[in-house]
MARBA-3410 file (N, C-alpha, C, O; in Angstrom, 1 decimal):
146
18.9,40.6,-36.7,18.9,40.8,-35.4,17.9,39.1,-34.6,16.7,39.0,-34.6 ~ 18.7,38.2,-34.2,18.2,36.9,-33.9,16.9,37.2,-33.3,16.7,38.3,-32.8 ~ 15.6,35.8,-33.5,14.2,36.3,-32.8,14.5,35.7,-31.7,15.2,34.6,-31.5 ~ 13.7,36.8,-30.3,13.5,36.9,-28.9,12.3,36.1,-28.2,11.2,36.1,-28.8 ~ 12.5,35.5,-27.3,11.5,33.9,-26.9,10.8,35.3,-26.1,11.2,36.3,-26.8
9.9,35.7,-25.1,9.3,36.3,-24.1,7.9,35.0,-23.5,7.0,34.5,-24.2 ~ 8.1,34.9,-22.5,7.3,34.6,-21.6,5.6,35.7,-22.1,5.5,36.9,-22.5 ~ 4.6,34.5,-21.7,3.4,35.6,-21.8,3.6,36.2,-20.6,3.4,37.4,-21.0 ~ 3.8,36.4,-19.5,3.1,37.6,-18.4,4.5,38.9,-19.7,3.9,39.9,-20.1 ~ 5.7,38.8,-20.0,6.4,39.2,-20.2,6.1,39.9,-21.5,6.5,41.1,-21.6
5.2,39.4,-22.5,4.4,39.5,-23.3,3.4,40.6,-23.6,3.4,41.4,-24.5 ~ 2.3,40.4,-22.5,1.7,41.0,-22.0,1.8,42.5,-21.5,0.8,43.3,-21.6 ~ 3.4,42.9,-20.9,4.1,43.4,-20.7,4.1,44.6,-21.6,3.8,45.8,-21.6 ~ 4.9,43.7,-22.5,5.1,44.3,-23.7,4.2,45.0,-24.7,4.6,45.7,-25.7 ~ 3.1,44.7,-24.5,1.4,44.7,-24.4,0.9,46.1,-24.7,0.1,46.7,-25.5
1.7,46.5,-23.5,0.6,47.6,-22.9,2.0,48.5,-23.2,1.7,49.5,-23.8 ~ 2.9,48.6,-23.0,4.3,49.4,-23.9,4.1,49.8,-25.3,4.8,50.7,-25.7 ~ 2.8,48.9,-26.4,2.8,49.2,-27.2,3.5,48.0,-28.4,3.6,48.3,-29.6 ~ 3.9,47.2,-28.0,4.7,46.2,-29.6,3.0,45.3,-29.3,2.4,44.9,-28.3 ~ 2.6,45.2,-30.5,1.8,44.1,-31.4,1.8,42.7,-31.0,2.8,42.0,-30.8
0.4,42.4,-30.9,0.4,41.2,-30.3,-0.3,40.4,-31.9,-1.3,40.9,-32.3 ~ 0.4,39.0,-32.8,0.1,39.0,-33.8,-0.5,37.4,-33.6,0.4,36.5,-33.5 ~ -1.6,37.1,-33.5,-1.9,35.5,-32.8,-1.6,35.2,-34.4,-1.9,36.0,-35.2 ~ -1.2,34.0,-34.7,-0.9,33.0,-35.3,-1.3,31.7,-35.8,-1.0,31.1,-36.9 ~ -2.2,31.4,-34.9,-3.4,30.6,-35.2,-4.5,31.1,-36.6,-4.8,32.1,-37.2
-5.1,29.7,-36.5,-5.8,29.4,-37.9,-7.2,30.7,-37.3,-7.3,31.3,-36.2 ~ -8.1,30.8,-38.4,-9.4,31.9,-38.3,-10.3,31.3,-37.4,-11.5,31.8,-37.2 ~ -9.9,30.4,-37.0,-11.4,29.4,-36.2,-10.8,29.2,-34.4,-11.4,29.4,-33.4 ~ -9.5,28.8,-34.5,-8.4,29.3,-33.0,-8.9,30.5,-33.2,-10.1,30.7,-32.8 ~ -8.4,31.2,-33.5,-8.6,33.0,-33.4,-9.9,33.3,-32.2,-9.9,33.6,-31.0
-11.0,33.0,-33.2,-12.2,33.1,-33.1,-12.8,32.7,-31.9,-13.8,33.3,-31.4 ~ -11.8,31.2,-31.3,-12.4,30.3,-30.1,-12.0,31.2,-29.0,-12.6,30.8,-28.0 ~ -11.3,32.4,-28.7,-10.4,32.9,-27.8,-9.1,33.0,-28.3,-8.5,32.2,-29.0 ~ -8.6,34.6,-27.5,-7.4,35.0,-28.0,-7.3,36.4,-27.0,-8.2,37.0,-26.4 ~ -6.1,36.6,-27.0,-5.3,37.6,-26.7,-6.0,39.0,-26.3,-5.8,39.9,-27.2
-6.6,39.4,-25.4,-7.3,41.1,-26.1,-6.1,41.7,-26.7,-4.9,41.5,-26.5 ~ -7.0,42.6,-27.7,-5.5,43.0,-28.3,-5.3,42.5,-29.6,-5.5,43.2,-30.7 ~ -4.7,41.0,-29.5,-4.4,40.4,-30.5,-5.3,40.3,-31.9,-6.5,40.0,-32.1 ~ -4.0,41.0,-33.1,-4.7,40.7,-34.4,-4.4,39.0,-34.9,-3.8,38.2,-34.2 ~ -4.8,38.7,-36.0,-5.5,37.7,-36.7,-4.3,37.0,-38.6,-4.5,36.7,-39.8
-3.5,37.0,-38.0,-2.4,36.3,-39.7,-2.3,35.2,-39.3,-1.8,34.9,-38.2 ~ -2.8,34.2,-40.4,-2.9,32.5,-39.6,-1.5,32.5,-40.2,-1.2,33.5,-40.8 ~ -0.5,31.5,-40.1,0.4,31.5,-40.8,-0.2,29.4,-41.9,0.1,29.1,-43.1 ~ -1.0,28.8,-41.0,-1.7,27.8,-41.5,-3.1,27.7,-41.3,-3.5,28.2,-40.2 ~ -4.0,27.0,-42.4,-5.7,27.3,-42.2,-5.6,25.5,-42.7,-4.8,24.8,-43.3
-7.0,25.5,-42.1,-7.5,24.5,-42.8,-7.7,23.7,-44.2,-6.5,23.4,-44.1 ~ -8.0,23.3,-44.9,-8.0,23.4,-46.8,-8.8,23.0,-46.5,-8.7,21.9,-45.9 ~ -10.4,23.8,-46.9,-11.5,23.4,-46.9,-12.1,21.9,-47.5,-13.2,21.4,-47.1 ~ -11.2,21.4,-48.3,-11.9,20.1,-48.9,-11.4,19.1,-48.0,-12.3,18.3,-47.6 ~ -10.0,18.7,-47.3,-9.8,17.7,-46.9,-9.3,18.2,-45.1,-8.7,17.3,-44.4
-9.6,19.5,-44.4,-9.3,19.6,-43.4,-7.5,19.8,-42.7,-7.3,19.9,-41.5 ~ -6.8,19.7,-43.4,-5.1,19.6,-43.0,-4.8,20.8,-43.4,-5.0,21.4,-44.4 ~ -4.0,21.3,-42.2,-3.8,22.2,-42.1,-2.6,22.7,-43.3,-1.4,22.4,-43.5 ~ -2.9,23.0,-43.6,-1.8,24.2,-45.6,-1.5,25.1,-44.8,-2.1,25.5,-43.8 ~ -0.1,25.8,-45.5,0.7,27.1,-45.3,-0.7,28.2,-45.6,-1.7,27.7,-46.0
-0.6,28.8,-45.6,-1.3,30.1,-45.7,-0.4,31.3,-46.6,0.3,32.2,-46.1 ~ -0.8,30.9,-48.3,0.2,31.9,-49.3,0.3,33.4,-49.1,1.3,34.0,-49.5 ~ -0.8,34.1,-48.4,-0.8,35.5,-47.8,-0.4,35.4,-47.0,-0.7,36.5,-46.5 ~ 0.3,34.8,-46.0,1.1,35.2,-44.5,1.6,36.1,-44.7,1.3,37.0,-43.9 ~ 3.2,36.4,-46.4,3.6,37.2,-45.7,3.7,38.7,-46.2,4.5,39.6,-46.0
2.2,38.6,-47.0,1.7,39.2,-48.0,0.9,40.6,-46.8,0.7,41.8,-46.8 ~ 0.7,39.7,-46.2,-0.6,40.1,-44.9,0.5,41.3,-43.9,0.4,42.5,-43.7 ~ 1.9,40.1,-43.2,2.1,41.0,-42.9,2.7,42.2,-42.9,2.8,43.1,-42.1 ~ 3.5,41.9,-44.6,4.6,43.3,-45.0,3.3,44.2,-44.7,3.3,44.7,-43.5 ~ 1.8,44.6,-45.5,1.1,45.4,-45.9,0.3,46.0,-44.4,-0.3,47.1,-44.5
0.3,45.4,-43.5,-0.4,45.9,-42.1,1.3,46.2,-41.2,1.3,47.2,-40.4 ~ 2.4,45.5,-41.3,3.5,46.3,-39.9,4.5,46.9,-40.7,4.8,46.1,-41.6 ~ 5.2,48.1,-40.7,6.7,48.3,-41.1,7.3,47.3,-39.8,7.0,46.7,-38.8 ~ 8.5,47.5,-41.0,9.6,46.5,-40.4,10.6,47.1,-39.4,11.8,47.0,-39.4 ~ 10.0,47.4,-38.8,10.2,48.6,-37.9,9.2,48.1,-36.1,9.6,48.4,-34.9
8.2,47.5,-36.5,7.1,47.5,-35.9,7.4,46.1,-34.7,7.4,44.9,-35.0 ~ 7.6,46.5,-33.6,7.8,46.1,-32.4,6.5,44.8,-32.0,5.6,44.9,-31.1 ~ 6.9,43.5,-33.2,5.7,42.2,-32.9,6.4,41.1,-31.3,7.4,40.7,-30.7 ~ 5.0,41.1,-31.5,4.6,39.5,-30.3,4.4,38.8,-31.6,4.1,39.3,-32.7 ~ 4.8,37.1,-31.5,4.0,36.8,-32.1,3.4,35.1,-31.3,4.2,34.4,-30.6
2.0,34.7,-31.5,2.1,33.8,-30.7,0.7,32.9,-31.0,-0.4,33.6,-31.0 ~ 0.5,31.4,-31.2,0.1,30.6,-31.5,-0.3,29.6,-30.2,0.1,29.9,-29.1 ~ -0.9,28.6,-30.3,-1.0,27.9,-29.6,-0.1,27.3,-28.2,-0.6,27.6,-27.1 ~ 0.9,26.5,-28.2,1.4,26.5,-27.0,3.0,26.7,-28.3,3.8,25.8,-28.3 ~ 3.2,27.6,-28.9,4.9,28.6,-29.3,5.7,28.2,-30.9,6.5,28.9,-31.5
5.2,26.6,-31.4,5.9,26.3,-32.4,5.8,27.0,-33.8,6.8,27.1,-34.5 ~ 4.5,27.5,-34.0,3.9,27.7,-34.9,4.7,29.7,-34.8,4.5,30.5,-35.7 ~ 5.1,29.9,-34.1,4.7,30.9,-33.7,6.3,31.9,-33.7,6.8,33.0,-33.7 ~ 6.7,30.4,-33.6,8.0,30.0,-33.8,8.5,30.4,-35.7,8.8,31.4,-36.4 ~ 8.4,29.6,-35.7,8.2,29.8,-37.1,8.5,30.8,-38.3,9.3,31.0,-39.1
6.4,31.7,-37.4,6.3,33.0,-38.1,7.4,33.8,-37.6,7.5,34.9,-38.1 ~ 8.0,33.6,-37.1,9.0,34.8,-36.1,10.0,35.1,-37.0,10.3,36.1,-37.7 ~ 10.7,33.6,-36.8,11.9,33.2,-37.7,11.8,33.6,-39.8,12.7,33.7,-40.6 ~ 10.4,33.7,-39.9,10.3,34.1,-41.4,9.9,35.5,-41.1,9.3,36.2,-42.0 ~ 10.0,35.7,-40.7,9.7,37.7,-40.5,11.2,38.6,-40.2,11.9,39.5,-40.6
11.1,37.6,-39.1,13.3,38.0,-39.1,13.9,37.8,-40.6,14.4,38.9,-41.0 ~ 13.9,36.7,-41.6,14.5,36.5,-42.7,14.2,37.9,-43.5,15.0,38.8,-43.9 ~ 12.6,37.9,-43.7,11.9,38.8,-44.5,12.2,40.3,-44.2,11.3,41.0,-44.6 ~ 13.3,41.2,-43.5,13.9,42.2,-42.6,12.9,42.7,-41.5,13.0,43.8,-41.0 ~ 11.9,41.9,-41.0,11.5,42.7,-39.8,12.4,42.9,-38.3,12.7,41.8,-37.8
12.8,43.7,-37.8,13.6,44.1,-36.6,14.0,43.5,-35.2,14.8,43.0,-34.5 ~ 12.3,44.3,-35.3,12.0,43.6,-33.3,10.9,42.5,-33.7,9.9,42.7,-34.3 ~ 11.3,41.5,-33.4,10.6,40.4,-33.3,10.8,39.1,-31.9,11.8,38.4,-31.8 ~ 9.3,39.1,-30.6,9.6,38.2,-30.6,7.9,36.6,-30.5,6.7,36.4,-30.6 ~ 9.4,35.9,-29.9,8.2,34.2,-30.1,7.7,34.2,-28.6,8.5,33.8,-27.7
6.6,34.6,-28.5,5.4,34.5,-27.2,6.1,32.6,-26.7,5.5,31.8,-27.5 ~ 6.7,32.2,-26.1,6.7,30.8,-25.2,5.0,30.6,-24.3,4.2,31.3,-23.6 ~ 5.2,29.2,-25.0,3.8,28.8,-24.0,2.6,29.5,-24.6,1.5,29.0,-24.1 ~ 2.4,30.8,-25.7,1.1,30.9,-26.5,-0.1,31.3,-25.7,0.0,32.0,-24.7 ~ -1.1,30.7,-26.2,-2.3,30.6,-26.2,-2.6,29.8,-24.8,-2.8,30.2,-23.7
-2.7,28.4,-25.3,-2.7,27.8,-24.1,-1.9,26.5,-22.9,-2.2,25.7,-22.1 ~ -0.3,27.1,-23.6,1.2,26.7,-23.1,1.5,25.6,-23.5,0.6,24.9,-24.0 ~ 2.8,25.1,-23.2,2.9,24.1,-23.7,3.2,23.0,-22.5,3.6,23.2,-21.4 ~ 2.9,21.9,-23.2,2.9,20.9,-21.6,3.9,19.3,-22.4,3.9,19.3,-23.7 ~ 4.7,18.2,-21.6,5.8,17.7,-22.1,4.8,16.3,-22.2,3.8,16.3,-21.6
5.1,15.4,-22.7,3.7,14.5,-23.2,2.7,13.5,-22.1,1.7,12.8,-22.3 ~ 3.5,13.7,-20.8,2.7,13.5,-19.9,1.5,13.9,-19.4,0.6,13.1,-19.0 ~ 1.6,15.4,-19.4,0.7,16.5,-19.6,1.2,17.6,-18.4,0.4,18.3,-17.8 ~ 2.4,17.5,-18.3,3.2,18.5,-17.2,3.6,19.9,-18.2,4.2,20.3,-19.2 ~ 2.9,20.5,-17.3,2.8,22.1,-18.0,5.0,22.7,-18.1,5.9,22.8,-17.2
5.0,23.0,-19.1,6.2,23.3,-19.6,6.7,24.8,-19.6,7.7,25.4,-19.1 ~ 5.7,25.2,-20.2,5.2,26.8,-20.2,4.1,27.6,-20.1,3.5,28.0,-21.1 ~ 3.7,27.9,-19.1,2.5,28.5,-18.8,2.2,28.9,-20.3,3.1,29.1,-21.1 ~ 0.2,29.1,-20.6,-0.1,30.1,-21.5,-0.8,31.0,-21.0,-1.0,30.9,-19.8 ~ -1.3,31.9,-21.6,-1.7,33.6,-22.2,-3.3,33.4,-20.9,-3.6,34.1,-20.0
-4.1,32.0,-21.4,-4.8,31.8,-20.7,-5.2,31.8,-19.8,-6.1,32.4,-19.3 ~ -4.4,30.6,-19.2,-4.3,29.9,-17.9,-3.8,30.6,-17.0,-4.0,30.5,-15.8 ~ -2.8,31.4,-17.6,-1.6,32.4,-16.7,-2.9,33.9,-16.2,-2.4,34.8,-15.5 ~ -3.9,34.0,-16.5,-5.2,34.6,-15.9,-5.1,36.0,-17.1,-5.7,37.0,-16.9 ~ -4.1,35.9,-18.2,-4.4,37.4,-18.6,-5.4,37.6,-19.5,-6.1,36.6,-19.8
-5.6,38.9,-19.8,-6.9,39.5,-20.8,-7.5,38.2,-21.7,-6.8,37.3,-21.4 ~ -8.5,37.9,-22.6,-8.4,37.1,-23.3,-9.8,37.5,-23.7,-10.6,37.6,-22.7 ~ -10.4,37.8,-25.0,-11.7,38.4,-25.5,-11.4,37.1,-27.0,-10.4,36.5,-27.5 ~ -13.5,37.1,-27.1,-13.8,35.6,-28.7,-14.5,36.7,-29.9,-15.3,36.3,-30.7 ~ -14.0,37.9,-29.8,-14.4,38.9,-30.6,-13.4,39.2,-31.1,-12.6,38.8,-30.2
-12.4,39.9,-32.3,-11.1,40.7,-32.4,-12.1,42.3,-32.3,-13.2,42.8,-32.4 ~ -11.0,42.4,-32.0,-11.2,44.2,-32.1,-11.6,45.1,-33.8,-11.0,45.1,-34.8 ~ -12.5,45.6,-33.6,-12.3,46.3,-34.9,-11.3,46.3,-36.1,-11.0,47.4,-36.3 ~ -10.8,45.4,-36.9,-9.9,45.7,-38.0,-9.1,44.8,-38.0,-8.5,44.5,-39.1 ~ -9.1,44.0,-36.6,-7.6,42.5,-36.0,-8.1,41.8,-36.6,-8.0,40.8,-35.9
-8.8,41.7,-37.5,-9.5,39.6,-37.7,-8.7,39.9,-39.0,-8.4,41.0,-39.5 ~ -8.4,38.2,-39.5,-7.7,38.4,-40.6,-8.3,38.8,-42.0,-7.7,39.0,-43.0 ~ -9.3,38.8,-41.8,-10.4,39.2,-42.5,-10.0,40.4,-43.6,-9.9,40.5,-44.8 ~ -9.9,41.3,-42.0,-10.1,42.8,-42.1,-8.2,43.4,-43.1,-8.0,44.1,-44.1 ~ -7.2,42.4,-42.1,-6.0,42.9,-42.5,-6.0,42.1,-44.0,-5.6,42.6,-45.1
-6.4,41.2,-43.8,-5.7,40.8,-45.4,-6.9,41.7,-46.5,-6.8,41.9,-47.7 ~ -7.6,42.0,-45.9,-8.3,42.7,-47.1,-7.2,44.7,-47.3,-7.1,45.6,-48.1 ~ -6.8,44.5,-46.1,-5.5,46.1,-46.7,-4.6,46.0,-47.4,-4.0,47.0,-47.8 ~ -4.4,44.3,-47.7,-2.7,43.9,-47.8,-3.6,43.5,-49.9,-2.9,42.7,-50.6 ~ -4.5,43.9,-50.4,-5.0,44.1,-51.8,-5.7,42.6,-51.7,-6.3,42.5,-52.8
-6.0,41.5,-51.2,-5.9,40.2,-51.6,-7.7,40.0,-51.7,-8.2,39.0,-52.0
END
């Protein structure tokens, strides 16, 4: 099934109906604020030595350990790029109901700064700066046995 695209307001409605929002931003970005109820499985994390964003080698392992292939997943990031990459990966690995959240947490803007797609935070949707119990990356990683 091809990856669907949903707006942040559609994602919020789907979340209220039982879909799970997975924030694929880095652990630091997640800690600075995220959609309420989101779980954090970063697609990229900064390298400890260089600070450069590097692929998270455990991304797929953690996703498979925490979510069944038929789980209704909403994938979001900062603006929509990383989450689209993650959604395509999950689709290729057999996850059947994956939606990319357009606009992500802060929204997508064109080079002039004009909003192309509103983000979760600027749309006034519920946000948290601390994760629900078991929703942070370390808890999800532990469940994967890493």
